[in-house]
N, C-alpha and C positions, 0 to 999 in steps of 0.2 A: 223801667226795664220790662215790666209785665206787659205794658201796652205795646212796646216794640216787638216783643215775642209774639203777641197776638196778631199784630199787623203782618209780620213775616209768616206766621202760621196760616193766616187767611190767604196769603199769596200762594203758599205751597198747596193749600187745599184747592184753590182755584185751578192750578195746573193739574192736580190729581183728578179733579172733577172732569176735566177735558179728556184726560187719558182713559178714564173709566166710564165715560158717558153718564156721570152722576151729577146730581144737583145737591146743594147744601144751603142751610141757613143757620145763622147764629144769633144768640141773644143771651146776655148775662152769663157768659162762659159755658153755654150749652150749645153744642153743635149737632144739628140734625141732618142725616144723610138719606137720600134716596138714590139707589143705583140699580140698574138691571144686571150688574155683574157682582160677583162676590169679592172681587179684587180690592174694592175700597176698604173692606174690613181689615185686610192685611196692611194696607197703607195707613189706615187709621191707627192700628196698633203700633206700627213702626214709628210713627211720629208722635205718639202719645208721650213718650219720655221727654220730648222737647218742651212741651208746655204743660206744667203741672197745674192742677186745679181746673182742668177742662173736662167736661163730661161729653161723651159721644153717644148718640142714640140713633140706631139704624131703623128706619121706618119704611113703610110701604109708600107707593106714589100717592095714594089717596090721603094717607096720614100727613105726608109732607105738604100737599096742597092745602090741607086744612090748617096746618101750622103757619104756612106762609101767608095765608089769607088773614089770619088772626093777628099778625105782626105788622106794625106800621114802622117802616124804616126811615121816615122823614127825620132829618137831623136838625131842622130849624135854622139852618144857616141863612136863609133868605127872609127871615121873619124879623119884625121889630121886637124890642124888649118886651113891650106890652103884650104882643101876641104870644110870645114864648111863655110868659108868666101865666097868662090866662089859660092857655092850652095845658100847661103843666099842672095848674091848679085843678082843672077839670079832670085830668088823668089821675090825680093823686087820690088814693083810697087806702083804707085799712080794712082788711077782709072781715066779713061778718063774724067768723069764729073768734077773731081777736077782739072785736068790739063787744060781742055779746057775753063772752066768758073767758077773759084773758088769763091764761096760766102758762104762757110762754113769753120769752123776750120778743119784743117787736123788732122786725127788720125794717127800719124807717128809711125811706129814700132820702138821700142827701143831694142828688142831682136829678133833675127832671128829664124826661124823654127829649125835650126840646132845648135842653141846655141850661135851664134855670137852676140856681143854687137853692137848697132847701134846708132850713134850720128848724129845730123843734123846741117847744117849751111845755113842761108839764105843770099843771096847777097844783099837783100833790106829789112832789118828788119822794115822799115817804113810801109811796106805793109803786110809782113808775118814774124812772129818771128821765131827764131830758133826752137821753139817747135811746129811750125805749126799753130799758132793762127793768124787768119786773122784780121788785125788791120785797114785796110783802103781799100775802093773800088776804082776802076779806074774811072777817070773823063771821061765823055762822050765827052768832048771837046778835050782831049789829046790822046784818044785811050786806048786800054787795056794795063795795065802794065804787063810786063813779069818778073817773079822772078825766079831765079835759086836756087833750093834747092839741096844741096849736102849732101849725106849720106856717113858717114865713117863707114865701116863695119870691125870689128876687132875680132880676136880670137888669144890669145897668142901674139906672135910677128908679126903675119901676118895681114896686113891691105889692104883694097881696098876701092875705092870711086866709087860712082854712083850718077849721077846728073839728075835732072828733071826740065824742064822748065814749069812753071805754069803761066797761063794767069788769071789775077785777074778780076773778073766780074765787070761790070759797076755799078756805084751807081744807086739808084732807078730812074726810069723815072720820068718825071715831071707830077705827078698825079694831077687831078683837081676835083676828086670826088670819089664816091663809087657806086657799084652796089649790090643790095640786091636780092638774088634769094630765093623765098619762095613759099609756097602754102597758100591759104587763110583760115582764121579761122572763118569767119562769113558768114551769108547768107545761101542760099540753099546748103545743104550738098553735093548734087550731082555735084555742080559746084565748090566746094572748092579744091579738090585734083588735081589741074592742075598747071603747071609751070607759075609763075608770076615773074615780075621784078619790082623793085623800084630803084630810083636813088636819090642821095644826094650830095651836094657839101661840106658839113661839118660833115657828119656822124651823125648828130643830128636831122636834119629836112629832112623828106623823102617824096617823091612823087611817086605814082604808075605810071607805064607806061601802055599804052593801056587801060586807064580808069579802071584799076584794073581787067581787063578781062585777061584770059590766053594769054601768048605770044606763048605758044605751048599747044595744047590740048592733054591730057593724052591718049585719045583713039587712037591717031596716033603714039604713041611711046611705050606704055606699053602693057603688056599682061592682066593685071587686069582691065584696064580702069581708073587707078588712079596712081598718084605719090605723094610721101611725102619726106620730109627731103632732099631737093636738096642742093648739095654742088658744088660750082664753084671755079675753080682754073685757074690762068694764067700759061701758060707753060714756060719752061726755055728759049724758043726762044723769049719770051715777046709778041708774036703775035698769039699764039695758045691758045685755051681755052678748059678746060675739065669740064664736068658737069656730076655728078652721082646722082642717086635718088633711093629711095625705090620703087619697083614696087608693089603698094598696093592701094586698095580702101576699106577703112573701111565703107564708105557710102554704097557701093554696096554689100560687102561680109561680113561685120561685123568684130569684133575684134578677134574672135576665129578661123577664117579660117587660113589656112596655107598661108604664104607669103614668098616663098623662092627665090624671084627674085629681081634683081637690073637692073637699066638702065644705060648704058654708052653713053655719047654724046660728040661730039667734034665739034669745030667751029674755023674759022679763022677770024671772024668778029663780033661775039656775036649776030648776027641776023639769020644766016643760020646754022643749026645744022644737023649733021649726027647722027644716033642713033642705038643702039642695045640693045635688052632685053636678059638677061641671067637668066635662071632658074637653080639654083644650084642642085635641086633634079634631074632634067632631064639630066643636063650636066655632073654631077659627082655623079651618083647613088650609087656607092660603098661607098663613104665617106659621102655624104650629102643626102642619100636616106631618112633619118629620120629627116631632117631639117624641123623645123616648121616655124620659122621666120628668115629672113635675112634682117636686118634693118639698116638704117642710114649709107649708104656707104659714104666714103670720099676718095679723091685722094691726094697723096703727092708725090713729086719727091724724089727718093732715090739716092743720089749721089754715094753711094757705088756700087749699081747695075747699075747706069746710066739708070734707068727706072722709070716709074710711077707706084707707088704702090697704089692699091685700098684696103681699109680696112673697115670692117663692123662687126656688131654684129650678132652672130648666136645663136639660141636656138633650141635644138633638142626635138623631142617628148619624148625621153627616157632620157633626161638630161636637167633639167630646169635651169642650170647655164648659165648666159649670158657671153659669151666669145667673144673676138675679133679675127677675122680671117683676113688674107690678101693674096693677090696674085698680081703678076706683070702683068700689062696690055700689050697686044701685041702692036706693033708699030702703028697699025691702030686704036687702042683704040676701038676694036670691040669684045674683049674677053680677056681671061687670058692665059698666056703662060703655066702655070702649075696648078695643083689642089691647091686651097687655103689651107693654113696651119694655125695652131694656132699661133697667134701673141702675145697675152697678155691675161692672165686669172686673172682678179682682184679677190681678196680674196672673196668678196661677190657678184661678178658679176658686169658688167658695160654695158652701152649702150650710144649711141649718142657721140661717140668719135670724138675729134677734136685735131689734132696735129699741133704745130707750132714750128719753130726753132728759137733759139736766143742764141748767144754767146756760141756755141759749145754744146748746149743741146737741145734735142727734148722734148717739154712739151706736155704731153698727157692729155687733159681734157676730162672728161666723167661724165655721171650721174651714181652715185654709191650709196651704202647704207652700213649701219652697222647693223648686226643682232645679236640677243642673241644666247645662246647655243642651243635653240630650233628652231632656224632658223626664228624667228619672227623679222621683220624689226623694228629697234629702231630709225633710223635716215636716211634721204636721202638728196641728193643734189649734188653739183658739186665737184668732187674729181680730183686729179692730180697724174700722175706718170711721172717720168723723165727717160731719157736714152741718151746715147751718140750716139746711132745709132738706126735706125728704126727696125733692126732685134732683138733688145733687148740686154741685159736684161733690164726690166723696174722696177724701184724702186717705189713702191706705197706709197703714203702718205694718211692716213685716216683722215686728218684734212680737214674739208669742207671749200670751198672757198666762197661760195655764202652767201648772207645775209639772206636766208630763211631756212637754214638747221635746225635752232632751232625753227622753227614755224611749223604749220600744212599746210602751203601753198606749194603745190608740184610744182616743176619746172622740165624742161627737155630741150633738144636741145641746149646745150652750144656751143657757137661759139666765137672764138677769132680772132681779126684782129688788125693790127697796124694802127694808125692814120697817115695820110700823113704829111710829114715834121715835125714829132714829135717823141719823145722817148716813148710816151704813147701807151698803148694797151687797147682795149675794150674787156671785157668778157661779152657777152650778153647771155640771156637765155629766154626761152619761159614759161610764167606763163599761161599754157594752159587752166586752168579752169577759169581764170579771164580775158582772152583775152587781156593780157598785154605782152609787150616785154620790159624788163628792162636790165640794164647793170651796171657794176662796172669797175673802172679804175685801171691800174697798170703800173709801169715802169720797173718792173723786172719779171713779170709773176708769182710771188710767193706771194707778199703782195698786196692786193686789197683794194680799198676804202671801208669802212664799210657800207656806205649808198648807196642805189641804185639810179639810174637816169632813166628817161624814154625818149624814142624817141618821137618826134612829127611827126606824119605820117597820111596819109589819106587812110590807108589800115590796115588790121588786120592780120599780118603775123603769120604763124605757122612755126615751126622749119626750119630755113633757114640759109644762110651764106652770108657774105659780102666780096667783093673784090674791091681793088682800081682800078680806071679806069682813062684814060686820057681825056682831053678835046675833042679830036677827037672821041673817043669812046662814050662819052656822046652824041655828036651831031649825031653820027650814030644811036644810040638807039632811040633818040628822033625822028629822021627822019623816022625810021621804025614804031614806035608804038605811038608816041606822048606822051605827059606828062600831067598828071592830077594835076593841081595846086589847 
């Protein structure tokens, strides 16, 4: 049924492309459009409900030509079985990030580009199953476990094998606490929008570093003189740290001014940070010249690309829909490799995205809403979409997860983190009008405790994020900034 839908859908797209003078390409349920008219966006949205599980990405002509050139649409119909198998074997790869440090389930191909069937065998199913599911991490005491995965590629009577040696990532480090990156929500407004840190040993009781004064002044790293929505991430090497934030000062410039900038920061010790400010309007005027707000950036490592992806919400002056865009950071974490592209377009828009990986699935949490046929908001709160890979497609679920969706109390800034030495996760969010930060618990990232809990803290955080840290890192932070008890 899905194949019939896609066939019909491709036919509809072909007719639409003629009417709108557009061109499109598709691969793996991803549809890329170039059009000189805006009409295709409305057509795309109108027929989205017909085929679920399809992602649409609107690109420039140059981006489309690059995508089209990189894809080979040969279907192998005129080849011998031997040719198909050899070509599919040559094309078959497992990405470097997976091979060098596997901590995700593998998305193993079962059909080759040229039509061969592919089956897999693991020589150590205790760690990796024949289907590529990661079942166990390597012990830090015994060194990294290496597992050989063998693919058998077949077409007709011709068969060929190809093997890959995969290093399984270590189990989690011995974490001793947590670091909360935030900006302050109380006191003098001109002093609030700066980067602050808080630490905790149990994720429930928090203490501000540096007497709740900024650990880094926004004037030294931003173009607007303020930062909001800081997100912090530990790197794949376990010793690098990445922090991104919205380049914005509502206190100085108000809420209606344009904020098209984000800040990228990197550190090797959590106390000394390099920084770069990016203005999307100035850097990418052709695509983002009309961008009004670029808000709430976050970073996540993409094992498929073996790169760090930065994603954020964008709203344009001529399009009020809140969409998520993304781009891969360069190796220095000082900019983007390419022009940011559309990542996910929630049905009613979304903001404050936070993605976490668990058991082969990426869970995309964000603040969303539901609107009536006239576009009036009926309900808002924390929603979720899921996907097998960061490039999509994303399956959106319009069932709200937070405890306040049925009330008149607004929330934002959802953040999810795993508790140390536990199977439990915390979904926290900012009750910004009440100066409260509350949370709910889950073990599967789908079902959450119905009642909220509150953190005990000596600061008033606004939209921030939490990361696990080691005992050594706690001491390093305390030595640098001191702790307020």
